[in-house]
N, C-alpha and C positions, 0 to 999 in steps of 0.2 A: 062521591056519586058512585064510583065503581065499587067501593067497599060496601056501600049500601046495597048494591045489587048482590054482592056475596052474602050479606046478612039475610036478605029476602029469600035467596035460594036456599040458604042454610036452614031457615025456619021451616021450609017446606020439605026438607029432606029427612025422612024417617030414620035413615042410617045414622046420621050425626046425633039425633036425639037418643037413639039406641046406645050409641057409644058413651054418651054422657051419662045416661041412666046406669049403664053397666059400671062405669067408673065410680059412681056414687055408692053402688052396692058393694064394692070391694072392701073387705075388712082388713086385708093384709097390706094395704097401702092407702094413703090419704087421697081424696078425690082431686082431680085435676084443677077444678075451679078454686078450691080452697088453697091448694099449693101455690098457684099462680098469684092469687090475691095477696098472699102473705109475703111473697118474695119481692125483692127490689130488682129493677130491670138491669140487665147486662146487654150490651151491644157487641156485635162482632162486625167490624168493618174490614172488608176483604177487597183487595185490588183485583180488578177484572183482567184475566189473561195477562198477569203481571209482566212476564218477560216480553211478551209481544207488545204490550203497552209501552214498555221502556224503549223498545226499538222504534215504535211509531212516534214517540215523543220527539225524537230528534230527526225524523224523516217523515213528515206528514204525507208524503206520496204513498206511504204504505197503508194509510187508512182506507178501509173498504176493500183491501186486497187480501188474498189468501197468504198468510204469513205463518211460518213454523220455526220455532226455536228448537235446536237439537241439543242432545245431552253431550257429555264428554266424548271426545273423539268423533263428534258429529254422527253419533250412532242412532238415537231414537228421538221421537218427538216428545218434548217435555212441556211445550206451550204452543197453543194454536189459536189463531184468530177465529172469530165466528165463521168467516168465509171458508177457512181451512176445515173447520169442523163440518160445515155443510157439504164438503166434498168427500166426507167419510173417513178422514184421517183420524185415527184413534190415538189416545194418550199412550205413550210408550211404544208406538208402532215403529219398527225399524225403518230408517230412511230409504233403504233400497226396496222396501215393499211398495212405496208410493212414488217410485222414480218416474213411472209413466205419467201419473197425475201431475207431477211437478212440471214435466215438459208440456203437457197438454194444456194445463190451466195457468201456467206462469207463476207457480207458487214460489214465493221468496223464502229461501232457507237462510238461517243464521246460526252460527256457532254460539254457544252460551257465553255471555259477556258478564261474568260474575262481578267484576269490579264496578261496572255501571249499575247492575241491578242492586248490589249492596248499598251503593251510595244513594240511589233513588229511594230505596227502602228506608234508610235513615231519615231522609227528608220527609217522607210520608209519616213516619212515627213521630217525628218532632212536631209536625203540624197537628196530629191527632192529640198529642199530649196537652195542647192548649184548651181542649174541650172537656177535660175531666181531671180531677186530682189523682185518679187511680186508673192506670192502664196496664195491660200486660201484652207485650209483644209475643205472639204465639208462634209466628213463622215469618219468613221474609216478606210475605204479603198479607198477613192477617194480624189484627190487634183487637183484643178484648177491651171494652171501655165500660167503666162503671157509670151508669146513668141515674143512680139513685138521687133523689132530691130535686129533680127537674119538674116533676109533676106534669101539669098539662102542657108544659113547653117541651116535653121530651121529644116528640116527633119533629118539631121545628128545629130543635137543637141538633138532632141526628141528621136532618136534611142539610142544615148549615155546615156541619162537619164534613159531610160528603162533598158539598159544593166548594168548600174551602180547599180541600185536598186537590180537587180538580183545577181550581183557579191558581193555587200557589205552586203546585208540583206538576200538574198536567196529567195525572193518572186517574182514570175512571174507577169508581168503587161502588159497592153495594153495602147496605147496612141491614143487619138482622137484629131484632130486639126480642129478648125473652127473659124469663125469670131465672134461667140457669144457663150455663155454658152450652150444654147440649141443645137446648131450645134456641139459643142465640145462633148457633151454628146452623140449625135447621131453618131458622127464619132467614138467614143469609142465603141459603140455597133457594128458598121460595122467592126472595127478592130478585135473584138473578134469573130465575126461570119464568116468573110471571110479571109482565110489564105493567099490570094493573097497579102494582105497588110503587111504581116510579122510583125504584132503587132503594126504598126503605120499607121493610116489612116488620110490622109490630105484632108479635104473637103473644104479647101480654093480654090481648083480647082473647078470651077463652073460646068464643064462637068461631072466630077466624082461625084460631089455632086448630080447633077440632075439624073444621072444614078442610084445612090443608093436610092435616094428618091422615084423614080418611082417603085422600086421593094421591098420596105419595108412597112410593114403594119403600119397603123397610130397608132396602140396601142403601138408601140415601142418608141414613142416620149416622152421625159421627161415631166412629168406633165399632160399627157393625160391619165386619169384613165378609168376604165371600163364603168362608166356611161357616160362620155363624148364620149368615143368611140362608144357606142351604139347610141347616138344622131347623131354623125357624119355619121355613116353608114346609118341612116335613110334618109339622104339627099344625099347619094351616094359618100361620102368621105371615101375611104378605104385605100389609100396610103398616105405616107408622102408628096409626090409631090402634091397630091390633097389638102391636108391641107395647104401646102405652098401657093397655088394659091387661097385660100379662101378669099373672101372680108372681110376686117376687121370689118365692121359693123355686118356682119353675125356671125363672130367669137365671137364678144362681146355678141350678142344675145343668142348664144348657150352656151357659156362657160364663160361668164362675161369677165372682163378685163384680167383675167389670160390667157384664150385661145387667146385673142387678142395679148397679149405680145408674146405668143408662136409662133403665125403666123408671127409676125414681126421679131422675132429672127430667124425663119427658112428662112427669106428673107435677113438675114445678118444685120439687124438693132439691135443694142445692147440695150436691155431694162433691163437686169439684170447685174449690174456691178460687177467686181471682188472686193471682200471685203478682203483686206489684213490686216485690223485691226479688231479683233473680237469685235462686238458690245456688250454693257453692257446687261447682261441678265435681263429680266423683271420678269421671273418666273423660278422655278426649281421644280423637282419632284423626289422622290425616291419611287419606287413601286416594290413589289415582290409578286410572287405566293408562297404560303406556301407549304412546303414539305409534311405536313400532315394537314388535316382540323383543323381549330382553333375553338373549341367548348366552350371554357371558356374565361371569360374576362381576367384572368391572362395571358393566352397564347397570346391573342390578344395584350395586353399591352406590353408583351415582344417584339413582332414583331414591334409594333409601336415605342418602345424605340430604337430598332436597326435602323429603318428607319430615325427617327429624328436625331440620332447620326450621321449617314452618311450624312444627309442633312446639318447638322451644319459644318461638315468637308468640304463639297463642298463649302459652303458659305465662310468659312475662306480662302480656297484656291483661291477664286476669289475676295477676299477683299470686300465682300458684306454683308449686313444685310437684314433681312426680316421683313416686317411689318405685314403680315398675314400668318397664317398656316391653312391648311385644312387637316383633317384626314379622310380617307375613308376606308371602307372594304365591301366586298360583297361575296356572295356564287358563286358556279359554275353555270353559266347560261345554261350549255349544258347537265346537267344530270337531273335525276328525283327527286332529293332531294328538300326539301322546299327552296324557293328562298327568298333572302333578300339582301338589300344594305342599307348602312347608311353612313352619313358623318356629320362632324361638323367643323365649322371655328372659329378660335380664333384670336384676334388682339394682336399683340406683341407690348407692350408699355413699354419702348421705343423699337424701332426696334433692333433686336439682331441676333447674330450668335453664341451665347453661347450654348454649348451642354446642359447644365443644364436647361437653360431657354426654349429651344425648346422641350426638353423631358418633362418638367413639363407641358407645354401647350398641348403637344400631348397626354399625359396620361389623362389629364382632358377632352379633346375632345373625346377620346375613351370611357371613362366612361359615358359621357353624351349621346353618340350615341348608346351605348350598349342597346339592348332590352332584358328584362327579368332579371332574377337573375344572380348572379355572378358565379353560377355553371353550366351555360349553359341552353339553352331553345330550343334545337332541331335544331338550325341553325348551319351549318358547313361552316364557312367562309374560303375561299380558296385564297383570295388575299387582301392585304392591302397596304396602302401607305400614304405618306405625300406630300402635295403640298405647296410650298412657293410662295407667291405673293408679289408684290410691293417691289421689291428688289432695293436697292440704295447702292452706294459706302459707305463704312464704315465711311470715313472721312466727308461725307455729311449728316450723320444721325443725327437727333435731339438728344440732351442730356437732361436728366431730372435732378431733384434736387438731386437724389441719384446716381450721376455719379460714386462715389467711389465704389458702389456695382457692377456696370458694369465693372469697371476696375478689381476688384477682380475676377469676373466670367470669364473675358477675360484671366487673367493669369492662372486660373485653366484649361480652355479649351486649352490654349497653352501648358501647362504641359502635358495634356492628349495626344495632338498631338505628342509631343516630345517623349513620352514613346512608343507610337504605331509606330512612324516612326523608332525608334531605334530597337525595338524588334519584330515588326510585328503587323499587324492589329489585333484587338481584344485582345491584351495582357492586356490592361487595359480597363474595361468597367464599365458602371453604373450597380448597382445591379438589377435595374428593368428590365434589358435585360435578366437576367437569365443565367444559365450556360449550361443546356441541350439543349436549343433552338430547340424544336421540329418543330418550324415554318420555319426553314432554308430550302432553296431551295435544292431539290435533285440534286446531281451531282455525281452519283455513277460511271460514266465512264469518269471522267475528267482526262486529262493527267497532268503530273507534270507541275508546274509553273517554267519552266526552267530558266527564266531570271529575276525573281523577288523574288525568295526564295532560300536562300543559301542551304537549305536542299534538294532542288530539282535540284541542279546543276548537269548536266550530268557528269558521271565519265567514263573516257576512260581507260581501262585496257590494259597494254602493253602485 
């Protein structure tokens, strides 16, 4: 009934007819209606306010209340409940900027609980996988789903997928359907913003798609950043419909081939395919902001040891080895303290995923990049990390003359993983990581890790 009202309003709107006619006259791109008719549907299912929803899942008292999840070191807002958004708290806004609002309105603040969020994300993805033979996990809270072949049952199938995730996992979602990934992403935005769609927006319908495009700002398109938006506004392109009708040569001139693909996808031509097999990683990084400024080499090396240890674990989980490692650290660029940044790169020969080999290389890089004596030189470093490059599958890595040393190191790393898997992370660590770990990220308001730690398991009292 509501969608019928949209169609009636659409038929009386000369602007939408003008856009469709203009699209049909373009010779440098196919018309919208033909492109959408030819393409098979793709859905994007996105968890609503995911981090906040995870917190509300285990504490129902938070529902209907202003809730904000903060970034590392409890710095900025990275997730907000609708009630917090209504109070004017922006994404990425520093926590100290809304300190008065927090006291006045009783806003609940939480440190990021990545263990919890990651586990809930895996449960959501596993539930979605039952609804299509082809899915692509795009981010921790977004999954693309191939809906080809469902025909007239497509909308009901999408609604059932959304309801099943809510029933089985407890996380609210919205679903957007379109002929391309860009259109599916746009449809998901429409589903969230317009309650008339009841959480599932189908933009395979050309009339509804054109109606929504004409009334949505161009900045809401996936992949159109602030700089590109400013360039588009300079030539009078302010809506998604105007971007869709843009000539492809002009799109390439303004935003390179990336914007050209976006325009094509808005016209229903698929340029970004669904990736149901994760490609092999070419690089990997582990970076963290320090909980307290690192003013001595000893503390910096403890942090670098922790990062290299985690990087080695991730390599082994993916069956990869690294050929090069870069260690970096820098001061806070936003305060008035002396500023400095440094980095060093080491070649790992042979390529390795051994914790001991990576930590040894990382410590050497940190020592070479350190400026001044070992007791500090006035710089207060606030962030450090390791970056691994030239990753290859372990079975394809070259082997040197001392392969038996690699095997022994590999067995030792496997034993390290087994102990930490059995008894919890950081049960067994290298001595160079230290025990007090002053560099660790602050998380003073983190909720319990309900699903990944036995000690944090919720207890129901009769």
